[in-house]
N, CA, C and O atoms as a GROMACS GRO file, in nm:
protein
  336
    1MET      N    1   0.419   2.604   5.988
    1MET     CA    2   0.372   2.468   6.005
    1MET      C    3   0.224   2.462   5.972
    1MET      O    4   0.146   2.546   6.016
    2ASP      N    5   0.185   2.364   5.894
    2ASP     CA    6   0.045   2.341   5.858
    2ASP      C    7  -0.028   2.284   5.979
    2ASP      O    8   0.022   2.194   6.045
    3GLU      N    9  -0.147   2.337   6.008
    3GLU     CA   10  -0.220   2.295   6.128
    3GLU      C   11  -0.257   2.148   6.128
    3GLU      O   12  -0.287   2.092   6.234
    4THR      N   13  -0.255   2.082   6.012
    4THR     CA   14  -0.286   1.940   6.008
    4THR      C   15  -0.176   1.857   6.074
    4THR      O   16  -0.197   1.739   6.102
    5TYR      N   17  -0.060   1.916   6.098
    5TYR     CA   18   0.051   1.844   6.160
    5TYR      C   19   0.061   1.867   6.310
    5TYR      O   20   0.155   1.821   6.374
    6ILE      N   21  -0.035   1.938   6.366
    6ILE     CA   22  -0.034   1.958   6.510
    6ILE      C   23  -0.080   1.829   6.576
    6ILE      O   24  -0.190   1.779   6.551
    7THR      N   25   0.007   1.777   6.661
    7THR     CA   26  -0.023   1.656   6.734
    7THR      C   27  -0.022   1.686   6.883
    7THR      O   28   0.026   1.792   6.925
    8ILE      N   29  -0.074   1.595   6.961
    8ILE     CA   30  -0.072   1.613   7.105
    8ILE      C   31   0.072   1.618   7.156
    8ILE      O   32   0.103   1.690   7.251
    9GLU      N   33   0.161   1.542   7.092
    9GLU     CA   34   0.302   1.544   7.131
    9GLU      C   35   0.364   1.681   7.105
    9GLU      O   36   0.442   1.731   7.187
   10TYR      N   37   0.330   1.740   6.992
   10TYR     CA   38   0.380   1.873   6.958
   10TYR      C   39   0.330   1.976   7.059
   10TYR      O   40   0.406   2.062   7.103
   11LEU      N   41   0.203   1.967   7.096
   11LEU     CA   42   0.149   2.059   7.195
   11LEU      C   43   0.217   2.041   7.331
   11LEU      O   44   0.241   2.138   7.402
   12ARG      N   45   0.248   1.917   7.366
   12ARG     CA   46   0.320   1.893   7.491
   12ARG      C   47   0.459   1.955   7.488
   12ARG      O   48   0.506   2.010   7.588
   13GLU      N   49   0.524   1.948   7.372
   13GLU     CA   50   0.657   2.010   7.357
   13GLU      C   51   0.646   2.162   7.373
   13GLU      O   52   0.730   2.224   7.438
   14ILE      N   53   0.544   2.221   7.314
   14ILE     CA   54   0.524   2.366   7.325
   14ILE      C   55   0.504   2.404   7.472
   14ILE      O   56   0.566   2.499   7.520
   15LEU      N   57   0.419   2.331   7.542
   15LEU     CA   58   0.396   2.361   7.683
   15LEU      C   59   0.521   2.341   7.767
   15LEU      O   60   0.545   2.416   7.861
   16ALA      N   61   0.602   2.241   7.733
   16ALA     CA   62   0.727   2.218   7.806
   16ALA      C   63   0.822   2.336   7.788
   16ALA      O   64   0.885   2.380   7.884
   17LYS      N   65   0.833   2.386   7.666
   17LYS     CA   66   0.917   2.504   7.640
   17LYS      C   67   0.868   2.623   7.720
   17LYS      O   68   0.947   2.694   7.782
   18CYS      N   69   0.738   2.645   7.718
   18CYS     CA   70   0.680   2.757   7.791
   18CYS      C   71   0.700   2.739   7.941
   18CYS      O   72   0.730   2.834   8.012
   19GLY      N   73   0.684   2.617   7.988
   19GLY     CA   74   0.700   2.589   8.130
   19GLY      C   75   0.842   2.600   8.180
   19GLY      O   76   0.863   2.616   8.301
   20SER      N   77   0.939   2.593   8.091
   20SER     CA   78   1.079   2.601   8.132
   20SER      C   79   1.129   2.746   8.142
   20SER      O   80   1.242   2.769   8.183
   21THR      N   81   1.046   2.841   8.106
   21THR     CA   82   1.083   2.982   8.114
   21THR      C   83   1.060   3.035   8.255
   21THR      O   84   1.003   2.966   8.340
   22THR      N   85   1.106   3.157   8.279
   22THR     CA   86   1.086   3.222   8.408
   22THR      C   87   0.937   3.226   8.439
   22THR      O   88   0.856   3.253   8.350
   23PRO      N   89   0.899   3.199   8.565
   23PRO     CA   90   0.757   3.199   8.600
   23PRO      C   91   0.688   3.330   8.567
   23PRO      O   92   0.750   3.437   8.564
   24GLY      N   93   0.560   3.321   8.541
   24GLY     CA   94   0.479   3.437   8.508
   24GLY      C   95   0.388   3.474   8.622
   24GLY      O   96   0.400   3.419   8.732
   25PRO      N   97   0.298   3.566   8.599
   25PRO     CA   98   0.273   3.626   8.468
   25PRO      C   99   0.384   3.722   8.426
   25PRO      O  100   0.457   3.776   8.509
   26TRP      N  101   0.394   3.742   8.296
   26TRP     CA  102   0.486   3.839   8.241
   26TRP      C  103   0.405   3.962   8.201
   26TRP      O  104   0.296   3.951   8.144
   27VAL      N  105   0.460   4.079   8.232
   27VAL     CA  106   0.393   4.205   8.197
   27VAL      C  107   0.494   4.298   8.133
   27VAL      O  108   0.603   4.319   8.187
   28SER      N  109   0.459   4.353   8.018
   28SER     CA  110   0.546   4.445   7.946
   28SER      C  111   0.531   4.586   8.001
   28SER      O  112   0.420   4.636   8.018
   29PHE      N  113   0.643   4.650   8.028
   29PHE     CA  114   0.645   4.790   8.070
   29PHE      C  115   0.732   4.868   7.972
   29PHE      O  116   0.853   4.846   7.964
   30ILE      N  117   0.670   4.957   7.898
   30ILE     CA  118   0.738   5.036   7.796
   30ILE      C  119   0.762   5.177   7.852
   30ILE      O  120   0.670   5.244   7.897
   31GLU      N  121   0.890   5.220   7.847
   31GLU     CA  122   0.923   5.356   7.892
   31GLU      C  123   0.848   5.456   7.806
   31GLU      O  124   0.846   5.445   7.684
   32GLY      N  125   0.786   5.555   7.871
   32GLY     CA  126   0.710   5.657   7.801
   32GLY      C  127   0.564   5.620   7.781
   32GLY      O  128   0.482   5.708   7.756
   33ARG      N  129   0.532   5.494   7.792
   33ARG     CA  130   0.393   5.450   7.782
   33ARG      C  131   0.341   5.406   7.919
   33ARG      O  132   0.232   5.446   7.962
   34ASP      N  133   0.421   5.324   7.987
   34ASP     CA  134   0.378   5.266   8.114
   34ASP      C  135   0.449   5.326   8.235
   34ASP      O  136   0.401   5.313   8.348
   35HIS      N  137   0.560   5.390   8.212
   35HIS     CA  138   0.634   5.460   8.317
   35HIS      C  139   0.721   5.566   8.253
   35HIS      O  140   0.746   5.562   8.132
   36ASP      N  141   0.768   5.662   8.334
   36ASP     CA  142   0.836   5.778   8.278
   36ASP      C  143   0.988   5.774   8.285
   36ASP      O  144   1.054   5.855   8.220
   37SER      N  145   1.045   5.684   8.361
   37SER     CA  146   1.192   5.683   8.369
   37SER      C  147   1.242   5.539   8.374
   37SER      O  148   1.166   5.447   8.404
   38GLY      N  149   1.369   5.522   8.344
   38GLY     CA  150   1.426   5.388   8.339
   38GLY      C  151   1.418   5.334   8.198
   38GLY      O  152   1.409   5.410   8.102
   39SER      N  153   1.422   5.204   8.186
   39SER     CA  154   1.418   5.143   8.054
   39SER      C  155   1.294   5.055   8.041
   39SER      O  156   1.226   5.026   8.140
   40SER      N  157   1.266   5.014   7.920
   40SER     CA  158   1.157   4.920   7.896
   40SER      C  159   1.200   4.782   7.943
   40SER      O  160   1.318   4.746   7.932
   41PHE      N  161   1.106   4.705   7.995
   41PHE     CA  162   1.139   4.572   8.045
   41PHE      C  163   1.013   4.487   8.054
   41PHE      O  164   0.901   4.538   8.044
   42ILE      N  165   1.034   4.357   8.073
   42ILE     CA  166   0.924   4.264   8.098
   42ILE      C  167   0.936   4.221   8.243
   42ILE      O  168   1.037   4.164   8.283
   43ARG      N  169   0.831   4.248   8.321
   43ARG     CA  170   0.831   4.205   8.461
   43ARG      C  171   0.784   4.060   8.467
   43ARG      O  172   0.684   4.024   8.404
   44THR      N  173   0.854   3.978   8.542
   44THR     CA  174   0.817   3.838   8.561
   44THR      C  175   0.808   3.811   8.710
   44THR      O  176   0.831   3.901   8.792
   45ALA      N  177   0.776   3.688   8.745
   45ALA     CA  178   0.775   3.650   8.886
   45ALA      C  179   0.918   3.626   8.936
   45ALA      O  180   0.939   3.609   9.056
   46GLY      N  181   1.015   3.626   8.845
   46GLY     CA  182   1.155   3.613   8.881
   46GLY      C  183   1.226   3.742   8.849
   46GLY      O  184   1.181   3.850   8.887
   47ASN      N  185   1.337   3.732   8.779
   47ASN     CA  186   1.411   3.852   8.737
   47ASN      C  187   1.343   3.918   8.619
   47ASN      O  188   1.288   3.850   8.532
   48ASP      N  189   1.347   4.051   8.616
   48ASP     CA  190   1.293   4.123   8.501
   48ASP      C  191   1.376   4.092   8.378
   48ASP      O  192   1.494   4.058   8.389
   49ILE      N  193   1.315   4.104   8.262
   49ILE     CA  194   1.382   4.080   8.134
   49ILE      C  195   1.397   4.213   8.063
   49ILE      O  196   1.299   4.283   8.039
   50GLU      N  197   1.520   4.248   8.030
   50GLU     CA  198   1.546   4.368   7.950
   50GLU      C  199   1.592   4.324   7.813
   50GLU      O  200   1.679   4.237   7.801
   51LEU      N  201   1.535   4.384   7.709
   51LEU     CA  202   1.564   4.345   7.572
   51LEU      C  203   1.645   4.453   7.502
   51LEU      O  204   1.634   4.572   7.534
   52SER      N  205   1.723   4.411   7.407
   52SER     CA  206   1.799   4.504   7.325
   52SER      C  207   1.758   4.481   7.180
   52SER      O  208   1.763   4.369   7.130
   53GLY      N  209   1.718   4.588   7.113
   53GLY     CA  210   1.685   4.578   6.971
   53GLY      C  211   1.540   4.541   6.942
   53GLY      O  212   1.502   4.532   6.825
   54ALA      N  213   1.459   4.520   7.044
   54ALA     CA  214   1.319   4.484   7.022
   54ALA      C  215   1.235   4.611   7.008
   54ALA      O  216   1.262   4.712   7.072
   55THR      N  217   1.136   4.604   6.924
   55THR     CA  218   1.039   4.713   6.916
   55THR      C  219   0.943   4.701   7.034
   55THR      O  220   0.940   4.598   7.102
   56ASP      N  221   0.865   4.804   7.058
   56ASP     CA  222   0.764   4.796   7.164
   56ASP      C  223   0.667   4.682   7.136
   56ASP      O  224   0.627   4.609   7.227
   57ALA      N  225   0.629   4.666   7.010
   57ALA     CA  226   0.537   4.558   6.972
   57ALA      C  227   0.601   4.421   6.996
   57ALA      O  228   0.534   4.329   7.042
   58ASP      N  229   0.731   4.408   6.965
   58ASP     CA  230   0.802   4.282   6.992
   58ASP      C  231   0.796   4.249   7.140
   58ASP      O  232   0.765   4.136   7.178
   59GLN      N  233   0.825   4.348   7.222
   59GLN     CA  234   0.827   4.326   7.367
   59GLN      C  235   0.689   4.290   7.419
   59GLN      O  236   0.676   4.197   7.498
   60ASP      N  237   0.586   4.360   7.375
   60ASP     CA  238   0.450   4.329   7.417
   60ASP      C  239   0.412   4.187   7.376
   60ASP      O  240   0.351   4.114   7.454
   61PHE      N  241   0.449   4.148   7.254
   61PHE     CA  242   0.419   4.013   7.206
   61PHE      C  243   0.487   3.908   7.293
   61PHE      O  244   0.423   3.812   7.335
   62MET      N  245   0.617   3.926   7.320
   62MET     CA  246   0.690   3.828   7.400
   62MET      C  247   0.633   3.817   7.541
   62MET      O  248   0.618   3.707   7.594
   63ALA      N  249   0.601   3.930   7.600
   63ALA     CA  250   0.546   3.927   7.736
   63ALA      C  251   0.412   3.855   7.738
   63ALA      O  252   0.386   3.773   7.826
   64ASN      N  253   0.327   3.884   7.642
   64ASN     CA  254   0.195   3.821   7.640
   64ASN      C  255   0.199   3.674   7.600
   64ASN      O  256   0.110   3.598   7.637
   65ALA      N  257   0.301   3.633   7.525
   65ALA     CA  258   0.312   3.494   7.483
   65ALA      C  259   0.318   3.399   7.603
   65ALA      O  260   0.269   3.286   7.595
   66LYS      N  261   0.377   3.444   7.714
   66LYS     CA  262   0.386   3.360   7.834
   66LYS      C  263   0.248   3.316   7.881
   66LYS      O  264   0.233   3.204   7.929
   67GLN      N  265   0.149   3.402   7.868
   67GLN     CA  266   0.012   3.368   7.906
   67GLN      C  267  -0.070   3.316   7.788
   67GLN      O  268  -0.155   3.228   7.805
   68ASP      N  269  -0.046   3.370   7.669
   68ASP     CA  270  -0.127   3.336   7.553
   68ASP      C  271  -0.104   3.194   7.503
   68ASP      O  272  -0.199   3.125   7.466
   69ILE      N  273   0.021   3.150   7.501
   69ILE     CA  274   0.051   3.017   7.446
   69ILE      C  275  -0.019   2.905   7.524
   69ILE      O  276  -0.084   2.821   7.462
   70PRO      N  277  -0.009   2.900   7.657
   70PRO     CA  278  -0.082   2.794   7.728
   70PRO      C  279  -0.233   2.800   7.705
   70PRO      O  280  -0.299   2.697   7.696
   71ALA      N  281  -0.289   2.921   7.694
   71ALA     CA  282  -0.432   2.934   7.669
   71ALA      C  283  -0.469   2.880   7.531
   71ALA      O  284  -0.570   2.811   7.516
   72LEU      N  285  -0.388   2.910   7.431
   72LEU     CA  286  -0.414   2.860   7.296
   72LEU      C  287  -0.401   2.708   7.289
   72LEU      O  288  -0.482   2.641   7.226
   73VAL      N  289  -0.298   2.654   7.354
   73VAL     CA  290  -0.281   2.509   7.358
   73VAL      C  291  -0.401   2.443   7.425
   73VAL      O  292  -0.453   2.343   7.376
   74ALA      N  293  -0.445   2.499   7.537
   74ALA     CA  294  -0.560   2.443   7.608
   74ALA      C  295  -0.684   2.443   7.520
   74ALA      O  296  -0.762   2.348   7.523
   75GLU      N  297  -0.704   2.549   7.442
   75GLU     CA  298  -0.820   2.556   7.354
   75GLU      C  299  -0.812   2.453   7.243
   75GLU      O  300  -0.912   2.391   7.208
   76ILE      N  301  -0.694   2.435   7.186
   76ILE     CA  302  -0.678   2.332   7.082
   76ILE      C  303  -0.709   2.194   7.139
   76ILE      O  304  -0.781   2.116   7.079
   77VAL      N  305  -0.654   2.166   7.257
   77VAL     CA  306  -0.677   2.038   7.323
   77VAL      C  307  -0.827   2.018   7.348
   77VAL      O  308  -0.881   1.910   7.325
   78ARG      N  309  -0.894   2.123   7.395
   78ARG     CA  310  -1.038   2.114   7.421
   78ARG      C  311  -1.116   2.088   7.292
   78ARG      O  312  -1.204   2.002   7.290
   79LEU      N  313  -1.083   2.161   7.187
   79LEU     CA  314  -1.155   2.146   7.060
   79LEU      C  315  -1.134   2.009   6.997
   79LEU      O  316  -1.224   1.954   6.933
   80LYS      N  317  -1.014   1.954   7.015
   80LYS     CA  318  -0.983   1.822   6.957
   80LYS      C  319  -1.033   1.709   7.046
   80LYS      O  320  -1.038   1.594   7.003
   81GLY      N  321  -1.072   1.741   7.170
   81GLY     CA  322  -1.116   1.637   7.262
   81GLY      C  323  -1.002   1.554   7.317
   81GLY      O  324  -1.022   1.440   7.361
   82TRP      N  325  -0.882   1.612   7.316
   82TRP     CA  326  -0.764   1.543   7.368
   82TRP      C  327  -0.749   1.574   7.517
   82TRP      O  328  -0.817   1.660   7.571
   83SER      N  329  -0.658   1.501   7.581
   83SER     CA  330  -0.622   1.536   7.718
   83SER      C  331  -0.470   1.539   7.726
   83SER      O  332  -0.401   1.459   7.664
   84LEU      N  333  -0.422   1.632   7.804
   84LEU     CA  334  -0.278   1.643   7.824
   84LEU      C  335  -0.243   1.555   7.938
   84LEU      O  336  -0.126   1.545   7.975
   0.00000   0.00000   0.00000
């Protein structure tokens, strides 16, 4: 998507999608990096998320997106002088 098409309505939709997910913060735990036994998972404020077929980088990205997306939306809103 071209950044010229970002509207306040689009940003509200993004935040709504993010807000409908399991509460955060989300934290990625990779077996062998963050702990020594069990499987890799994303810890949330609700049920943990276990992924199949994701790379470690995929999992880290997904876990961080829960916090990163609202921060990025807030910065766009601030820079544009909009209000949600």
